N, C-alpha and C positions, 0 to 999 in steps of 0.2 A: 549340297544335299548329301547326307550321310549314306554310305553304301554298306549293305549287310550281305554276307555270303552264307547261304544255306545249302546243305547237301542232304538229300534223302536217299538212303541206302536201299530201301525196299518200298513196295506199294503200300503196305500197312502204315508205315511211318508217314507217308505222304497223305494217305486217307485221313489219318488222325489230325493232321494239320490243316487240311483243306477246309475252307469256309464257303460253301456253295451258295449261301443265302445272300452274299454280296452280289449285286447286279452283274459285275464283270469278274467275279471270283475274288478270292483272297486266301491268305494263309495266316495261321496262328503259329507263333514260335515262342518258346520260353526265353526269357531274358530277365536279368536283374536290373537292367537299365530302366530308368523312368522316362517315359515318352508322353508328351501331351497329345491329346486328341487332335487330329488334323495335321500332325507332323508328316512331312513328305520324306520318304526314304526310297532309295533305289535298291532293289533286291537282285542279287545274282544267284540264281537257283540252279543246282544240278539235280535233275530228276533221276530216278532209278534207271539204269542202263544208258544214261547219257554220258558223254565224254566232256562236253563243254557246257558252261552255264548259260541259261537263258536270262535275259535282263527284263525287268518290269519296274515301272515307276508306281509307287504305292503311297497310300496315306494311312496313318494310324486311325482305325475306326473302332477299335475294341481294346479295352485295357482290363486285364485281370490283375488286381493289386496283390501285394503280399498279404498273407493271413486272411484269405477269403473264407467265408463261412462254409462253403461247400468243399473246401480242401483242394480246389484246382490249383495247378501250378501257376506261378506268377509269369506273366508274359503279355504279349500284344498280338492283336489281330490287325492285319493290314488289308485294305481293299485295293484291288488293282485299278489304277486310273489311266495308265498309258501302257498297253500291252503289245508293244511292237513285235515281240517274238512269239506272240500267240500262246503264251505259257498256260493260260486258262484252258484252252483246247487240249494242249498236251497233257495237262493234269487230268482232265476229265477222261481222256482216252486211256491214260495209264491206269486209272482207278475205277473205270466204268463198272466192273463187276462188283465193286464194293459200295457204290453210291447208294444202293437201296438197303444197305446193312443197318442193323440196329445196334451195331458195335459203337460204344461211346467214342467221341472225339475229344481233343484237348479243349475245345471251346463249348461243347454241348454234352 
């Protein structure tokens, strides 16, 4: 299973990537790599103000291809399927004040 390392420097970057509409949470990130829906990946994520990465098993559940009509960046959204480090709870706690915002995200 492929591993991907992501680091979020601030709360707004994390908010823009978070995908709360997945049952167990998820993240969108820009990539030029092509991934098939359902591909399983292991993410190693460093949240703002964290020193060590949290690990979460994910699967590709959203694909934004190159040259989309709405101009969104190419990338993938992954849904969390095995969240041993409780990263979804950590994310929601970190960006709690932003969750009701009308600020656009990378996927919406």
